[in-house]
N, C-alpha and C positions, 0 to 999 in steps of 0.2 A: 261328664260336665254338669255344671249346675244348671237348674231350670232357668234361672236368670240370664245366664250366658247364652243358652239356647234360644230363648226368646229374642235376644238382640240380634243373633244370626238369622233366624227366621225372618224378622222384620226386614233386615237389610237384604235378603235374598228375594223376599216378597216385592219389595219396591224395585230392585234391580230387574228381576224377571219381567215385572210389568211394564217396563220401558220398551217401546217398539224397536226392533232390530230386525235382522235379516231372518232369524227364525220364525218370529212372530208374523212377520210380513208374508213369509212363505206358507205358513199354515192358513193365514186368512186368504190368500190368493188360491190355493188348492181347494179351500172350502168352497169359495165362490164358484171356481170352474167345475169342480167334481161332486160337491155336496159334502156336508160335515161328516158323514159315514166314510166316504172315500178318503177323506183327510185323516183318518186315523192311521192310515199306512204311512202318510207323510209325517205324522207326529211320532210314530214308532222309529221311524228313520232319524229324526231330529234327535230324539230322545236317547237312542243308541250312540249317536255322536256325542252328546253331552256326556254319557256314562263313560266312553272311552277317553275323553278329555279329562274327567274328573279323576279316573283311576290312574291315567297316564302322569297326571300331575302328582298325585300321591306316590307314585313309584319313582319320582324324581325327574321327569321329563321336563317339567317347568324350570328346574334349576339348570339343566343342560341347555335348554333353549336360551336361557340368560347368559350362560356362559359361552354360547356358541352363536354369536350374531349372524354368521353366515348361514347356519342351519335355519335360524329362525326366518331369515329373509327368504330363503327357498320356499319355506311353507307359506310366509305371507304372500309371496308373489303368486304362488299357485292359487291361494285363496282369492286374491284379487282378480285374477283371470277369470276364475269360475263365477265370482259374483258379477262380473261385467258381462260375462257370456249370458248369465241368467237375465240380466237387465236387457240386453240386446234382444234376447228371445222373447221377453215380455213385451217389449216395444213392438216387435214386429208379429206379435200373435195374432192370429186371424179372428175377426169379429163375426160371431154366430148370431144370426138373426133369431133361430129356434135353439133354445138350450139343448134340445135332443140331439141336435146337429153337431155338438162338440165331440171331437174324438175323446174316447174314454180310455185313460191309461190303466194298465194293470196295477194291482197293489204292489207288485215287486218293483215296478218302474217308480211308482210314488215314493216307496220305502228308499230306494236308491238315491233318488233326487234329494229327499229329506236328509238322508246320511251324508251326502256330499256337501250339502248346504251347511249343515252343522259343523262339519270338519274343515269348512273353508276358512274359519277364523282361529288361528293358532293363538290368539290372545286369551281364549277361554282357558287354555292351560296355565298361562302366566297369571290369570286372574285367580284361578283356584289356588295356585302356589302361594299367591300373596294373601289370600283370604282365609284359607284353613288354618294357617298357624296362629292366627288371632283368636281362634276359639278352640284350640287344642291346649288341654292341661297336661303338662309333661308327667305329672305325678300319677296320673290316670292311664288305663290301658288306651294305646294309640289306636289300634285298629277298631275299637269298639266306638270310640269317639268319631273316628273318620266315618264308619259306616252310618252313624246317626246323621252326621253332617250331609253326606251324599243322598241318603234316603230323603232327608228333608228337602233337598235341593231338587231332587227328582219329583216329589210331590207337589211343590210349589210351582216348578216349571210346567208340569203336566196340567195343572190347574189353569195356567194362563194360557196353555195351547188350547184348551177347551173354550175358554173366554173368546179368544181370537177366532176360532173355528166356528162357533155360534154367531159371532158378529159377522163374519163372512157370509155365512147362510142367510143372514137377514138382509145383507146388501145384495143378494143375487136378484131379487125382484127389481130393485132400484137400477140395477144395471142391466135390465132387459133391453132398453133401446141401444141400437148400434153405436150412436155417437157416444153414449155414457161408457160403454165397454171400451171404445177406442181411448177415451180420455183416461180410464182406469188403468189400461194396458200400458200406456206411455207414462203415466204417473208411476206405476209400480216399476217400469223399467228404470226410470230416473232415480228412484230410490235404491234399487239394488246397485246401479252403477255408483251412486253416492256413497253406499256401504263400502263397496269397493275402494273407492277414493279415500275414504276414512281409514280404511285398513292399510291402505298403502302408505298414509301419513303417520301410521302408528309407529312406535318405537318400543323394543323390548325393554 
């Protein structure tokens, strides 16, 4: 693809990835609770989900989901249920007076939670299926162009994960008082439930 076309794609993805959503909120929350270093496992899980969705879209799953509303609805309802469960869990999260008193999750658990959070939104597959064709030049090698698009997406998404993780690390001190932790937990819970509601209202 031309450099001009690639820059348009990069700009679009940069702005889209910067927008707060379930993935970015999850990274920030885990960074606050467990620290930016432990949040790397969460980021790895989320990025694995993103890669799976992008590759699935490239292999035609996006077109399949569009052609099969029932299959899309099954995935969508499963994603809604998971996001709402995350919201309830965040709302009911215990408040720790001492940060050291917080239960520490293993990297495997953080990776798995990140992976499930990333996979909870089947709209990513539809999004990729709609976005990629706009930047694919038919006269040039398809898989080379697709590889460039996916690699660019991963780099940009990783950058924003890092920004949100560092932001969460800085918020940790401010959230030391129990009342602020409780407020943050409930606000986070409502946001996850809100994302679930938005996904429920989505249409393929």
